[in-house]
Structures are given as C-alpha cells and as structure tokens.
Backbone as CSV, one residue per row, in Angstrom:
resi,resn,N_x,N_y,N_z,CA_x,CA_y,CA_z,C_x,C_y,C_z
1,MET,76.782,106.914,89.188,78.005,106.549,89.901,78.189,107.481,91.067
2,ARG,78.525,106.987,92.195,78.862,107.811,93.385,80.329,107.453,93.768
3,ASP,81.234,108.379,93.436,82.619,108.135,93.701,82.804,107.929,95.221
4,VAL,82.010,108.437,96.082,82.145,108.271,97.535,82.101,106.828,97.945
5,ASP,81.506,105.947,97.097,81.424,104.553,97.414,82.780,103.883,97.329
6,TRP,83.726,104.450,96.665,85.030,103.885,96.348,86.110,104.426,97.258
7,LYS,86.999,103.509,97.652,88.229,103.898,98.382,89.361,103.057,97.763
8,ILE,90.466,103.746,97.485,91.576,102.991,96.923,92.749,103.108,97.846
9,SER,93.397,101.935,98.080,94.517,101.861,99.022,95.694,101.154,98.395
10,GLU,96.881,101.595,98.663,98.066,100.812,98.186,98.397,99.866,99.238
11,ILE,98.514,98.570,98.814,98.810,97.509,99.734,99.875,96.585,99.092
12,GLY,100.502,95.727,99.894,101.448,94.771,99.376,100.679,93.711,98.587
13,PRO,101.160,93.254,97.472,100.559,92.220,96.662,100.492,90.878,97.347
14,GLY,101.291,90.648,98.435,101.283,89.381,99.077,100.256,89.369,100.231
15,GLN,99.599,90.452,100.546,98.581,90.422,101.612,97.404,89.611,101.199
16,ALA,96.664,89.074,102.128,95.623,88.134,101.891,94.571,88.680,100.897
17,GLU,94.098,89.917,101.142,93.051,90.553,100.230,93.622,90.706,98.812
18,ALA,94.868,91.048,98.745,95.513,91.233,97.396,95.647,89.907,96.719
19,SER,96.121,88.894,97.413,96.307,87.497,96.837,94.953,86.996,96.332
20,ALA,93.895,87.191,97.089,92.594,86.696,96.713,92.092,87.364,95.427
21,ILE,92.261,88.677,95.353,91.722,89.345,94.127,92.559,89.153,92.976
22,LEU,93.945,88.960,93.174,94.763,88.610,92.003,94.461,87.273,91.498
23,ARG,94.081,86.320,92.344,93.638,84.984,91.860,92.316,85.122,91.086
24,GLU,91.425,85.882,91.578,90.126,86.118,90.752,90.446,86.716,89.428
25,TYR,91.306,87.795,89.410,91.672,88.377,88.112,92.221,87.351,87.192
26,MET,93.227,86.538,87.642,93.848,85.622,86.753,92.862,84.539,86.320
27,ASP,91.986,84.134,87.226,91.004,83.148,86.835,90.096,83.621,85.705
28,GLU,89.719,84.900,85.832,88.838,85.486,84.803,89.540,85.655,83.446
29,VAL,90.792,86.147,83.442,91.417,86.368,82.160,91.801,85.010,81.516
30,ALA,92.257,84.083,82.366,92.587,82.767,81.846,91.360,82.076,81.313
31,SER,90.196,82.133,82.048,88.987,81.479,81.561,88.474,82.114,80.256
32,ARG,88.587,83.409,80.142,88.189,84.040,78.887,89.121,83.616,77.728
33,TYR,90.450,83.502,78.083,91.394,83.057,77.011,91.062,81.661,76.577
34,TYR,90.852,80.764,77.545,90.559,79.343,77.181,89.135,79.125,76.630
35,GLY,88.241,80.070,76.879,86.899,79.860,76.468,86.108,78.873,77.280
36,ARG,86.627,78.638,78.509,86.032,77.747,79.467,86.600,78.096,80.848
37,PRO,85.977,77.589,81.911,86.575,77.839,83.200,88.008,77.289,83.347
38,ALA,88.907,78.144,83.773,90.293,77.739,83.944,90.322,76.778,85.177
39,THR,91.253,75.776,85.107,91.448,74.902,86.258,92.315,75.624,87.276
40,ARG,92.242,75.088,88.491,93.085,75.663,89.574,94.611,75.596,89.169
41,ALA,95.032,74.533,88.540,96.418,74.379,88.106,96.753,75.413,87.032
42,GLU,95.846,75.726,86.128,96.076,76.739,85.126,96.181,78.122,85.744
43,VAL,95.344,78.455,86.708,95.440,79.720,87.396,96.757,79.819,88.173
44,ASP,97.072,78.774,88.834,98.347,78.735,89.646,99.551,78.998,88.665
45,ALA,99.534,78.332,87.484,100.651,78.526,86.506,100.612,79.943,85.974
46,ALA,99.464,80.511,85.705,99.437,81.837,85.203,99.944,82.852,86.307
47,LEU,99.587,82.591,87.490,100.057,83.476,88.588,101.605,83.389,88.725
48,ALA,102.118,82.163,88.560,103.564,81.992,88.612,104.263,82.633,87.402
49,ASP,103.614,82.612,86.246,104.208,83.215,85.048,104.158,84.719,85.048
50,GLU,103.205,85.284,85.780,103.112,86.749,85.889,103.108,87.159,87.379
51,PRO,104.238,87.098,87.980,104.377,87.376,89.419,104.027,88.850,89.729
52,SER,103.661,89.101,90.971,103.294,90.464,91.410,104.166,90.995,92.508
53,ALA,105.150,90.194,92.942,105.994,90.599,94.106,106.690,91.947,93.889
54,ASP,106.925,92.356,92.653,107.669,93.560,92.424,106.766,94.778,92.376
55,LEU,105.462,94.593,92.655,104.495,95.702,92.575,104.513,96.422,93.920
56,VAL,105.725,96.857,94.347,105.930,97.577,95.581,107.027,98.614,95.280
57,ALA,106.972,99.781,95.979,107.948,100.794,95.769,109.365,100.262,96.079
58,PRO,110.397,100.605,95.328,110.412,101.633,94.236,110.164,101.006,92.831
59,THR,109.888,99.730,92.788,109.689,99.101,91.458,108.286,99.104,90.965
60,GLY,107.327,99.479,91.858,105.935,99.432,91.446,104.987,99.754,92.563
61,ALA,103.753,99.499,92.288,102.716,99.682,93.322,101.555,98.786,93.030
62,PHE,100.816,98.381,94.040,99.655,97.581,93.910,98.568,98.244,94.671
63,LEU,97.477,98.492,93.970,96.311,99.234,94.561,95.089,98.327,94.630
64,LEU,94.450,98.335,95.765,93.253,97.644,95.979,92.108,98.614,96.041
65,ALA,91.032,98.401,95.268,89.844,99.312,95.317,88.812,98.565,96.203
66,TYR,88.194,99.426,97.041,87.143,98.940,97.898,85.836,99.775,97.518
67,ARG,84.741,99.050,97.443,83.466,99.684,97.199,82.559,99.314,98.305
68,ASP,82.058,100.350,98.992,81.197,100.137,100.188,81.902,99.293,101.187
69,GLY,83.254,99.483,101.315,84.048,98.753,102.312,84.500,97.303,101.935
70,LYS,84.096,96.864,100.728,84.432,95.502,100.363,85.451,95.549,99.277
71,PRO,86.469,94.636,99.231,87.388,94.583,98.081,86.647,94.427,96.733
72,ALA,86.894,95.324,95.855,86.098,95.364,94.619,86.960,95.287,93.333
73,GLY,88.264,95.570,93.451,89.142,95.581,92.267,90.575,95.856,92.614
74,CYS,91.397,95.734,91.562,92.828,96.013,91.768,93.446,96.545,90.508
75,VAL,94.643,97.025,90.720,95.498,97.480,89.605,96.940,97.471,90.076
76,GLY,97.861,97.228,89.117,99.213,97.241,89.448,99.972,98.221,88.576
77,VAL,101.076,98.738,89.015,101.978,99.633,88.306,103.377,99.042,88.420
78,ARG,104.038,98.817,87.317,105.386,98.316,87.302,106.259,99.318,86.633
79,MET,107.385,99.708,87.288,108.367,100.583,86.582,109.174,99.739,85.624
80,VAL,109.197,100.187,84.405,109.941,99.436,83.283,111.348,99.944,83.248
81,GLU,111.487,101.255,83.273,112.775,101.991,83.238,112.501,103.311,83.735
82,PRO,113.565,104.128,84.076,113.299,105.482,84.590,112.371,106.250,83.655
83,GLY,111.318,106.794,84.222,110.376,107.604,83.507,109.247,106.802,82.791
84,LEU,109.348,105.456,82.748,108.369,104.641,82.036,107.808,103.545,82.911
85,SER,106.452,103.473,82.982,105.829,102.480,83.783,104.843,101.626,82.939
86,ALA,104.470,100.538,83.478,103.496,99.699,82.835,102.220,99.508,83.749
87,LEU,101.049,99.570,83.149,99.801,99.358,83.865,99.539,97.854,83.772
88,THR,99.169,97.183,84.828,99.003,95.767,84.775,97.899,95.351,85.758
89,LYS,97.290,94.207,85.540,96.334,93.613,86.508,95.167,94.475,86.860
90,VAL,94.633,95.107,85.800,93.411,95.952,86.019,92.196,95.041,86.107
91,TYR,91.511,95.110,87.219,90.391,94.208,87.439,89.400,94.808,88.376
92,ILE,88.113,94.704,87.963,86.974,94.998,88.850,86.097,93.772,88.963
93,ARG,85.765,93.359,90.152,84.934,92.199,90.337,83.617,92.378,89.643
94,PRO,83.048,91.335,89.049,81.829,91.484,88.184,80.714,92.244,88.878
95,GLU,80.454,91.947,90.163,79.354,92.583,90.845,79.598,94.098,91.124
96,HIS,80.719,94.585,90.836,81.035,96.008,91.068,81.233,96.757,89.787
97,ARG,81.116,96.063,88.678,81.277,96.687,87.380,80.133,97.694,87.067
98,GLY,80.422,98.697,86.239,79.387,99.674,85.913,79.172,100.712,86.901
99,HIS,80.078,100.853,87.846,79.928,101.903,88.887,81.147,102.778,88.923
100,GLY,81.875,102.871,87.856,83.001,103.814,87.722,84.319,103.373,88.306
101,GLY,84.405,102.211,88.842,85.627,101.723,89.475,86.835,101.592,88.530
102,GLY,86.568,101.242,87.284,87.734,101.070,86.357,88.481,102.396,86.083
103,LYS,87.693,103.462,85.876,88.317,104.736,85.676,89.037,105.181,86.940
104,LEU,88.403,104.973,88.084,89.045,105.370,89.357,90.339,104.670,89.618
105,ILE,90.412,103.363,89.376,91.619,102.665,89.679,92.704,102.951,88.695
106,VAL,92.315,103.196,87.405,93.405,103.475,86.445,93.897,104.909,86.752
107,ALA,93.067,105.885,87.127,93.552,107.154,87.488,94.481,107.115,88.709
108,ALA,94.093,106.277,89.678,94.913,106.081,90.883,96.259,105.443,90.544
109,ALA,96.256,104.540,89.605,97.473,103.909,89.159,98.399,104.898,88.478
110,GLU,97.811,105.827,87.722,98.559,106.859,87.073,99.228,107.778,88.095
111,GLU,98.506,108.116,89.154,99.033,108.979,90.255,100.198,108.210,90.950
112,ALA,100.022,106.928,91.169,101.071,106.153,91.834,102.303,106.070,90.952
113,ALA,102.107,105.945,89.623,103.173,105.889,88.697,103.961,107.199,88.675
114,LYS,103.233,108.318,88.778,103.881,109.613,88.781,104.733,109.753,90.035
115,ARG,104.172,109.305,91.184,104.951,109.329,92.433,106.251,108.508,92.319
116,LEU,106.237,107.454,91.533,107.407,106.642,91.319,108.353,107.131,90.269
117,GLY,107.997,108.330,89.629,108.853,108.961,88.708,108.510,108.701,87.267
118,SER,107.357,108.134,86.999,106.978,107.892,85.647,106.368,109.060,84.963
119,ALA,106.809,109.274,83.672,106.203,110.298,82.830,105.297,109.719,81.728
120,ARG,105.450,108.399,81.493,104.652,107.718,80.482,104.265,106.337,81.031
121,MET,103.010,106.005,80.769,102.478,104.697,81.136,102.109,103.974,79.928
122,ARG,102.424,102.704,79.885,102.040,101.846,78.701,101.426,100.501,79.232
123,LEU,100.797,99.824,78.325,100.189,98.529,78.673,99.971,97.738,77.465
124,ASP,99.798,96.517,77.679,99.373,95.659,76.527,98.120,94.850,76.964
125,THR,97.374,94.437,76.040,96.141,93.650,76.337,95.785,92.756,75.188
126,ARG,94.774,91.911,75.443,94.356,90.998,74.420,93.167,91.495,73.636
127,ASP,92.953,90.895,72.502,91.811,91.261,71.632,90.481,91.025,72.313
128,ASP,90.369,89.893,73.065,89.083,89.578,73.639,88.680,90.408,74.858
129,LEU,89.598,91.194,75.432,89.326,92.071,76.548,88.800,93.410,76.044
130,VAL,87.709,93.421,75.411,87.065,94.549,74.740,86.767,95.670,75.733
131,GLU,86.272,95.276,76.910,85.936,96.337,77.916,87.190,97.025,78.352
132,ALA,88.241,96.334,78.546,89.500,96.958,78.942,90.037,97.934,77.920
133,ARG,89.961,97.516,76.681,90.422,98.372,75.568,89.591,99.655,75.518
134,ALA,88.280,99.526,75.712,87.410,100.678,75.673,87.735,101.594,76.838
135,LEU,87.983,101.043,78.022,88.375,101.841,79.164,89.665,102.603,78.905
136,TYR,90.713,101.942,78.404,91.967,102.651,78.152,91.778,103.742,77.096
137,ALA,91.032,103.558,76.067,90.787,104.596,75.087,90.034,105.775,75.706
138,ALA,89.073,105.449,76.568,88.321,106.583,77.204,89.160,107.342,78.218
139,MET,90.270,106.685,78.706,91.192,107.366,79.630,92.359,108.035,78.996
140,GLY,92.307,108.103,77.637,93.356,108.830,76.908,94.575,108.077,76.459
141,TYR,94.438,106.726,76.596,95.608,105.927,76.022,95.417,105.741,74.523
142,ALA,96.520,105.919,73.869,96.532,105.763,72.400,97.116,104.389,72.004
143,GLU,96.548,103.732,71.075,97.071,102.503,70.567,98.352,102.795,69.842
144,VAL,99.444,102.005,70.122,100.750,102.275,69.553,101.234,100.950,68.956
145,GLU,102.404,101.026,68.286,103.038,99.876,67.726,103.499,98.943,68.878
146,ALA,103.573,97.650,68.615,104.013,96.679,69.616,105.313,97.066,70.181
147,PHE,105.387,96.978,71.525,106.637,97.290,72.267,107.139,95.992,72.979
148,ASN,106.497,94.919,72.826,106.946,93.664,73.426,106.470,92.487,72.553
149,ASP,106.897,91.303,72.854,106.421,90.106,72.159,105.746,89.128,73.054
150,ASP,105.061,89.627,74.088,104.335,88.829,75.029,103.329,87.997,74.184
151,GLN,103.281,86.717,74.523,102.392,85.806,73.743,100.907,86.161,73.841
152,TYR,100.476,86.877,74.890,99.142,87.261,75.053,98.784,88.617,74.576
153,ALA,99.799,89.387,74.231,99.547,90.778,73.824,99.131,90.908,72.378
154,GLU,98.037,91.590,72.181,97.543,91.817,70.804,97.238,93.299,70.519
155,HIS,97.244,94.101,71.610,97.001,95.531,71.465,97.992,96.174,72.475
156,TRP,98.569,97.296,72.038,99.529,98.045,72.969,99.063,99.447,73.023
157,PHE,99.168,100.036,74.168,98.658,101.431,74.475,99.711,102.200,75.226
158,SER,99.693,103.513,75.092,100.590,104.381,75.772,99.941,105.725,76.094
159,LYS,100.362,106.334,77.178,99.791,107.642,77.549,100.875,108.462,78.293
160,ASP,101.015,109.722,77.935,101.915,110.636,78.705,101.161,110.981,79.988
161,LEU,101.884,110.994,81.053,101.276,111.257,82.377,101.437,112.711,82.857
162,ASN,102.060,113.546,82.014,102.293,114.929,82.443,101.032,115.724,82.434
C-alpha cells in the first residue's frame, strides 16, 4: 500500500462526482441485499430512503477518496446529537480495494467528525457486509447493543474518538 496514491477531499454530496459514487455505493449494497443486480428503480428508491443532503457542515461531512487522481471511494459523517456522530456510506470502488483506502477514509471521517464536535462515532451495518465489519473491528470499533431499529441493521458498532 502506498498512502501517497490516495487523496481525500470534503465535497458536497450533490456534486456530480459525489452523486455518481453514491449511486455506485447504493447499487452495490442493494444488489448484495437482493442477491441479484438491483434495478435502477430500486437504486433510486434506496437513494431517496437514505438521503445524503445533510452530509455538510454543521450537520455532517461527505468525503471523496481519490486514488491516482480518480474517484475511488466515499464516506459520510452525520451528526446525531451533540458529541455523537454516525459513520455512513463507506465505499471503495472494487478496482481500488485492497490498497488501504478503507482505513484511510474511515480515519478521515473520524477527523471530520471531531472537527464537527463529535467525541463518539457509531454505525450500523448488515450481516452480509463482512468486509465492512472486519474493517470497523480493525479500526477499533466495538460491537455494541442495538441503538436503532433500522430494517437493514444487524450489527452496531461504536468508538470513542478521543
């Protein structure tokens, strides 16, 4: 892994590059959930159900990762309440996986959350997202009791950011 290959920038989630990668992210997670390629309508519905417009300061942040100058991944931070943030929309494009981008974008999201006043980050994820769960554990997130009743949440994690 060469960290110098990666650059992470905070951008608005409505910008073209952000919208494109958010669609890819949702397509992948929806397709994995359904066990088949998701339709355009299913991806559109999922994007509408999980909007990203609030991933801007002071309510959040959206980060785009570039590898060798090309958009390669994304991550979002959403402030839940004072001192508490949520990690969301963690994604690395398949052709860029295995090069350390996941750890880099989660670490960048943690820094963004701290700048927004967060002392604790939490997240939820599904059982089939094995790679994501391994990444969170490797980054120091501990599995905790359920803190929401999201229909897609099967594992809940938390980490102190101090």
